[in-house]
C-alpha positions, 0 to 999 in steps of 0.5 A, a space after each residue: 947149418 943154415 947156409 947149406 939149407 938156404 943153398 939147397 932151397 935156392 937150388 930147389 926152387 927154380 927146379 920146382 918151378 920148371 917142373 910145375 911149368 912143364 906139367 902145365 904145358 903137358 896138360 895144355 898139349 894133351 890130345 884125344 884119339 879120334 879113332 872110329 872105335 876102340 877095342 881090347 884084345 884079350 891075351 892068355 895071360 890076362 892083359 887087354 891089348 888096346 886096338 884103335 880102329 879107323 874105318 876106310 874113308 867113305 869117299 873111297 870107291 874101292 873094294 874093301 882091303 885086308 886090314 892093316 895093324 900099326 904098332 909103335 916102338 919102345 916107350 911109345 904108344 898110339 900117338 907115334 902113328 896118330 899124333 894129329 891130323 897132319 902127322 897121322 899114318 893111321 888117318 892117311 891109310 884110312 883115307 886111302 881106303 884101308 881098315 886101320 887098327 892101331 895097337 898098343 903093347 902091354 903097359 903102353 897107352 890104353 892097354 890094361 891088365 885084367 883086374 887093374 894094376 900095373 906091375 911094370 917089371 913082370 914082362 919082357 919082349 917075349 910077352 910082346 911076341 908070344 902074347 900081344 902080337 897074336 892076340 891083336 892079329 886074332 882079334 882083328 881077323 875075328 872082327 873083320 872076317 879077313 883071312 889075313 892082315 898087313 903089319 906096319 911096325 916102327 922100331 921095336 914094333 917091327 922087331 916083334 914081327 920077325 921074332 914072332 915069325 921065328 916062332 911060327 906065329 905069323 901065318 896070317 900076315 900078308 905083307 909088312 912094313 918095317 920102320 927103321 927096325 933093327 935087325 942085325 946087332 953085331 954092328 950096333 953100338 954098345 950100351 953106355 954104362 949109364 944105360 946098363 946100370 939103369 937097366 940093372 937097378 931099376 925095376 921100372 923105367 920111368 920117363 914120367 919125372 923127366 917129361 915136364 923138363 923136356 916139355 919146357 925144353 921143347 917150348 923154348 926151342 925144339 932145336 934143343 932136342 934136335 939130336 934126339 928127335 930131329 923134329 924142328 916144328 915147336 907145336 909138333 915137338 910139344 905134342 910128341 912129348 906131351 902125348 907120345 911118351 909113356 909115363 912108366 916103362 918096363 925095366 925087364 924090357 930094358 934089360 932084355 934090350 941091353 942083353 940083345 946088344 951085349 950078346 950081339 944077337 936078338 934072342 928071347 930073354 933066356 937065350 933059348 929062342 933065336 928071334 933073328 932066325 925069323 928074318 930068314 924065314 920071312 915068306 911075305 912081301 916086306 918093305 924096310 924103311 931106313 932113316 938116313 940120319 942115325 947114330 947106329 950103323 946102317 947095317 943094323 937095319 940093312 940086315 933085314 933085307 940082306 938076310 931075308 930070302 923072300 923074293 918080294 923085298 924092298 929097302 928104302 933109305 930115306 935121305 937126300 942122296 936118294 932124292 928126298 927133301 931131308 935126311 930122315 931120322 928114326 922119329 921123323 919117318 913118322 912125325 917129320 913135317 915132310 913125312 905125310 908128303 914123302 913117306 906115307 905115300 910109299 907105305 900106302 903104295 906098298 900095301 895097296 899093291 900087296 892087298 886083295 880086295 
């Protein structure tokens, strides 16, 4: 009996030490949010959606433009679009003269439930579409007096926009940038058995226990995480892991996404609303940025442009064969070392040409 106990202690000790080291590293690389203002948009079902505002740069001698809302993807938060001074689409657009609002979906970042407490199993993507997105748009319009807003959504942040369009909730949108957002699931990869099992059994999706271990890997070498993130710079990778991954995700959201891939169609959780129908109904200018280095087929993101009927639509594949310095990944289109020089100006130029003073 003593030998197994000694073996267990011997195995547990280095794991505990690595975990403790990872927690210390995470505290070391925590970042503030240097927004000019922080707001909360109330939803009808009792959430306060965080909105971080960046005023147009005072040095810009141009008429005020319509505000821009930036929205992150799944298991992410505001730091995906505002990590640090270099890797910040929010601050870049602010310097270009835009009134920028970074939103965080319920359960992410600084968004909170009225009365406190998080029950991370009682919402799906439907609530992002029907509650969070309209609340953010409504609040920004009221705060700025603008008739319309522009939308920049990364991954899931773009999916919820065309889903809302299927429900008639995007009348105030003037243009949209989709950052590698999936739009056609017929060709997508099937979920792994592990992913399906996790989504079924877990009421929550808790990244928190794994983040310290990922911090240690990022500290040793970011190349160990290269297949997943594509980020080569150690400091950037450490900041992403320490700040840009939420501690607790929603199991119902994970199950919703698994059903989407299995059904090969993006619908509401109960299947009654065909969210992909919103793509054909898009009536505002759209820009789809597609990562060249990807695990799923390009048709998954290409479907947005192929099926949209609006005349003003642009598809940009971000890869070497198109003249870019690298084959961008799903994450490096926002957080890569070359993104501020190559990708951010594309987004700013698109928004500027579709904005009204």
